[in-house]
N, C-alpha and C positions, 0 to 999 in steps of 0.2 A: 478867494471866494469861491463856491461852485457853480454859479449863474454862467451862462455862457450869452455872448453876445448875440442880437437877436438880428438876423438876416435871413433871407429868402435865397436859397438855389434851386429853381426849379427848371424842371425838366421841359418842352414842348407841350405835353399835355398838362402842364401844372402840378405835375406831380415832384414834389418836396426830393430834392437830391442830399441833400447834407443828412448827415445823422443826426439825431438826437442822444447826446448821451454818448455813451459806448459801449463795445458788445457786452461785455461784461455788466455793465448796470446801464442798462439802456432807459435814461431817464435824464431829463434835461430840464432846469432852470432859468427864463427869463425877465427882464424886468426892462422896459424900456420906457419911455415919453415921446407921443407925439401930437399932432393937428390934423386939421382935416384940408390941408394944401393935398390936391390930386397928386402929388407924388411921394407924399407919406404914406397914400394908404397900402395898405395892406391886399395883394389883390386875390383874386380866387385861384385857391391851389389846394391841397389834398394832400395827407400823408398817413403812413401805414399805423402810427400811434395815437392812442386817445390825446384831446389835451383839453385841459383846465386853464379857463385867463378869468381872472378877479382883477374888477376896478378900483387902484387904489386909491386915485385922484381923478375928478371930470368924470367924462360919459361916452360912450364906444356904441356906436350899431356895428353888430354882427349880425351877419348873413351867412346861412344856407340856402339849400334849392328850396324855393316856396315857404320861407319862413325868416321874418327878420326880428333881433336882441336887439330890443334900446338899453341897456346898461348904464347903472346909476355906481356912483361911490357904493361900495362893501358890496356891491353884488356879483355872480359869476355867471360862468356860459360850460356845459359842457361838450365838447364837440366829439363825436364817437368818431371811431378809426374809418381812412377811407372816405369821409367826408368833405366835399367841396365847401370850401368857405373862405370869406373875406370880412373884410373890417375895415372901419373908418371911425377916428375921433370926432366925437361931436359937440364943443370944434376944437378940442385938446382932451389930451386922455394921459396917463400913467395905469400901466397893468402892468402886473406878474404873472406871468403862467406856467404850467407843466405839462412837456410834452412826454410822454412816457408808450411805450410798448407793452400789450397784456402779460408779454413773458416776466416781465419785471414780477409782477400779483403770481402768476397762473406757475411757471416755471419751467412747464410743457402743455402743449396741445392736448395731450392727453391727461393730465391729473384733474381732478374734481373741482379745481379752483375755475380751470378751464370751461368744463364739460359741463359743469351745476352751474356757474354763476356769470363767469365773462361771457362766454359764446352766445346765452340768450341775450345781454347786454348788446352786445353787438350788433345783433341780426333782428333787433326792437326798433322797426323804423321809428318810434314815436320819442325814441333817444337820440335818433341823430344829431339833434341838440336839446338841449336842456340848459332854460334859464333857472337859476340859484338865485335866491333873494335870503338877507338872513331875515327878515322879516316873517318868514314863515318855518315853522318850529323844526321841520322834518329836514328842510336844506339850510338851516342853521346850523347843523352836525354836516354837511358835508363843507360847507366852508370852511367850518372850521378846521377840519380836519385839511382842508388845503392849505390853509395859511400857517399849522401847525407846518404841514411837509415842505412848503416854500421857504421858510423859517430856520429850521431845519437844512436844507439844503445851501441857501445862502452862507451858515455861518461853519457847516461843512468840518464839524465837533467828530469826534474820534465815535466811529459806527454809526451815521449819520446815513447811511447805506438801509441799516437794518430797522432805522426810526422813518426813512422815507416811505420806503414798501412798506411799513406796517401803517401809516397815517393815509396812504394811495389804496391800500388793499380794504381798509373800512373805507374809505370814500367810495369804493365800487360795492363794498356787500349792502352799505348802507341802501343806496340808489336799484339794485337789485331788491332789496327787501319791499322796498316804497310801488317796485312797479309790476312784482310777481305777480300778481293774480293777473292781471292784464298780459303780461309774457305769456304767462301758462295757456291760458285761452286766445292767441294770438297766434295764427299758421305765419311763419317766414315767407316774405311775398320779395318780387323782385318789384322795385318801383320802376315802370315801366318811363316817366318821366326822366328822370335823373339818369336811364341809362340810355336816353338818345341827348341828353344838352352835354354827356361828358363827350358821345361821340362826338357832336357836333364842334364842340370846345375844339376835343383833340385835333379834330380838320382843321381848324380854323389856324390856330397854334402853328402845327406842321405846313400852312400855308397864304400865311398872311400876307405874304408880299407879294401872291400872283394877283389878277385882278380877278377877285372870288365875286360873286353872284349870289341872291338869294339861293336859289334852285340847289346850286352845290352844294350849299351847307346843309342844306333838306335831303338830298341822295344821302348824303355820308349818315343820317340816321335812316335813310329807305322809309322817309314822310314826304309829306307835299309840302308845299310854299307855306302853305295858309294855316298846317298843322304845326311848321316849324315856328311863325310867327309867336303862333298861341304857346308851345310848349317853352320859346323863350322868354313872355310873358309869366305866364305862371311860375317858372322855378329861379328865375333869374332876374325879374323885372326890368328888363331893356331886350330893346330889338336886337335881333344877328348883327345888325350893319351897324347897329349903335356899341356894340359890342368889340367889332373887326375894328372900327375907328379907336376905338380907346386903348385896343389893345396893340395896335401899333403905334401910335405917341407913345405908348409906356417903354414897346421895345426903342423907339426914338430915345426918347430921355434917358435911356439904360447908356445906348451908345455916344451921346453925346457927353456924358460925364466919362465913359470908359475910353473912348477914343478920343483923344482930342485930337488929332492931327487930322482927323476926318472933318472935311466941308460940310455944313448942311444940306449943300445940296446933292454929296453921295450918300447923306444917313437918307434923307428923302424918299430917296428908290431904295437903300436897301430893308426899310421898312414900309414897301409898298404901295409909295404916292407918286402918283405922275409926276410932281414937280414940285420944288421949294415951296413955290407960293401956296401951294394947296397943303401942304406938310406944315406951314406954318398956320396957315388960317385955323385948322382943323386941330394944333396943337395948343394955339389960344384958347380956343372955344375950351377943350378940358382945364389945360393949365392955367389960363388966364395970364399967361404972358408969351412972347415970343419964345421959338429955340433960340435965338442969339442972346434973349437975356437971360432963360433958365441958364445956360452952361455957363454966365458969367454969375449971376449969384450963387449957384450951385457951388461952383469954384472957389468964390470968395470966401464960403460958410467954411469949407475943408482947414 
């Protein structure tokens, strides 16, 4: 079966490090079930590849900067290249996804497929994320091409690479055709909020162990504290300090599982807390259990 294990390997800026597919076939399929437990949340991250996520069962909330998609069974979402996104089940979900480089379709950056069709999609901000419903005629065709590509990828029959590329190419062509008039009338512009938020998230990810203050986070994007607060609220709907605390306890949760020889006191310091009690207090706020309970329960489930 050609499906890969669904896991994230992020660098400190939130960029995904693990390749999707292979160099000669840059496309990967994933299937996973997860719940709304805080530790099963898919955190903010981004990758070079485009991604299509389809809800096979349950409900999922997918967020990109400034937008939230509430997806039900049978619906899907398209996430464009290099767009920050996160996801959480609501309250449980089974999803199928495909993550692929545009080169799978275009062959090269200089081809007509790239310059005429794919590059305009990548640079059209309204397509940073796009919710797809089977109840809308033109979107139904997109979903059908995804489900066909996913089924073929799963079965891995002879020549499946050709057929997967064909269906994903048709998906992109239909998406471009639907938005062509708007794309032609729109001049590509950099999203100032997203540029700022990425700089500030990068700064937090690089320095979360330090005693960070709001002013330092704001200075990472050359803005004032008030604009920093507004920018976080507009883009990811949480405050900078709340994001920092959640990132710290998420790093702590990873250390609890991956470094069983380390005591909770050591981990609390390594993920930026001034004491084990403060670490436990914040950890419980986000994960509804203590670090000790989390480590014990998660190891038991493995």
